[in-house]
N, C-alpha and C positions, 0 to 999 in steps of 0.2 A: 644924256642917255640916247641911245640909237633906237629909233622905233621903225618897224617894219609898215610899209604901206598897207592900206587894207586890200589892196589888189596883187599882194606878192604872189608870184605864180612859182609854185615849188616845181613843177614840172620843168619849165624852162631853167630853173636855178640848178636842178639837179645833174642836167646834162645827161641823163641815163634813157635807156628805152622804157617807156611807160606801159602798162597794161599786159603783163603776161597772161595768156589766155588761162581760165580758171583750170581746164581740163589738162593743159600742160603742165601747170603747177603741181597738179594731184599725180600725175604720172612721174614728174621728176622727184616727188617726194620718196618714191619706191616703197611705199608701205601700203601693200595690197590695194594698188590703184584701180583695179577693175572693180572689186566689191564697193570701194569709196565711192566711185563715180556712178554706180549704180543706185547706192543709197541717197546720193546727192541729187541725182537726176529725178528719182521717184519724190523725193520732197520738194524740188523745186518745180514740178510738172513740166509744162512746156515753156518756162521763163527762162531765158539766159541771165545770169548774175551780173550786176553793174561792176561789182568789185569782190575780192575773195580773199582772204587771210588762210595760210595753212602753215601749220607749225608741227614739226615732229619733236618729241621730248623722248628722254630716256628716264625710267624708273627702276629701282631696285627693290626687291623683295625676297627676303629669306635666301640670300645668295644667288637669286636669280636675277637675270637683266631683261627688263620689258620695256618695248617702244609703245609711246602713245602718240596719236595723231590727232589733232584740233583743226577742223575746219569750219569756217564761217563765210558763209556766201551772203550778199546784199542784194536785194531785189528793191524795187521802187515800193513794195508793200509788205516785203517780210525779211526777217534775217532767218537764215537757216544754220543750226548749229550741228555738227557732226563730231561725236568724239570717239575715237576707235582706240580700242585696248587689245594689245597684244597677249595671249593667254598661253598657258602651258600647252605643249602638244602642237604647237603652229596653228591654233585656232585664233579667231580674234571675234570681238563683239562690237557692234556700231551702234551706239546711243545718237538718236537723231531728236532735236528740238526745233520746232518752228514758233517764232515769235513775230506778231505783227509789228511793223515799224511804228504805228501809230500808238503802240503800247510802250515805246521805249521811253523811261523817265528823264534819261540824259546820258551824256556820255563825258568822260574827261581824257586828256591827253597828258603826257609829260615827255618832252624832248630834251635831248642831250646834244649840246652843240660844242664841238671843239673850238669854233670861232663865233662866240655868241656876239660880239661886236658888229660883226659884218653878217649875222645870221647864216654862217657858212659852217660846213662840215657837220651836218646832222648825221650823228653816228647811231642813235638809238631814239626809239619811241615807243613809249607805253600807252595802250588804249583800253579803257574801261567802260564797259557798258553797264548801265543801270537798267535792267528788264523787269524790274518790282519783283524779283523772286528772292534769291539768297542774299544775306547780308553778313558781313564779316564782324564781329565785335572785338575790339582790343580793350582789354581790362587789366587794371593795374591798382596797387593798393592807394587808397585816398590818403592824403597828407594835409596837415594844417600848417600854418606859417611859423608856428614856433619850432625850431631845430632841436629842442628838447623834450619835446611831446613824445610820450610812449603810449599814448591812447590809441585803440583800434577805431579808426574812422571809417571802416566799411572798404568799399571799392568804388572805383569811378570807372567810366568806360566809354569809348567812342564807337558809334555804330557806322559803318560804312557800306555802300552797295558792293556786293561782290559777285555778281552774276557772270560776267565773262571779261576777262582780263588777257590782253596779248603784251607781250614784251619782244620788240623786234630789235634786233641788233645789226648793223652792217656786219661786223666782225664774226658774230656766231652764226646769222641767217643768210648774209649775203647783200649785197646792195639792192639787187633787184626786189628781194622782199620788202626791203625797208621803203623803196619807192611804191610797191604796191600797197603797203600800209598807209601811206601817204594818200595815195589815191582812195583807198576805202574810207578815211577819215573825210576827205573832200566829198564823195559821195553821200556818206552819212549827213554832213552838215547841211548839205543842199536839201536832202529829205527832211531833215528837221526844220528847215526854214531859216538856217543862220547864214546861209549863202544863196545868192540868186543862182538860178540854173543857166 
């Protein structure tokens, strides 16, 4: 089984330009960039983010199409989360949440490789942050080992942290967005003490 070196350099392996500027990323999203930048700068104060994730989604509601933008910026001390909803009549609302990095309970990632043997061809990355807030509960009917049993055994469930999840795909979001997501994880790992700085 192939193993990665503890010092595997994703930046060097990707061959791509790293670190698109947060403000350029917001501008390129095309989703009310001046309002989004204003809200993010207010939440950040005078601090420039180490890394930022920015993703536009489309939703459908009663025959109407609405866009949503999620921006997450990481500083040495905080994670700033903005969620922008497009509303009827061309208006929008921006919800902002600020979490201390020290309050992050943990994070997880899932990577999809086209060539896992050589750790090459990363095509997708999912990042989930546990901010000790929301949880998702997956429930299903409980069963016993008897395949003929008709008794009601109640329910069983698993609780998962569900505060903030990003799925970034090279095909859907672009290679640069995937590289930025890797950079975000690298900074997060350093801040949480799993990597040296």
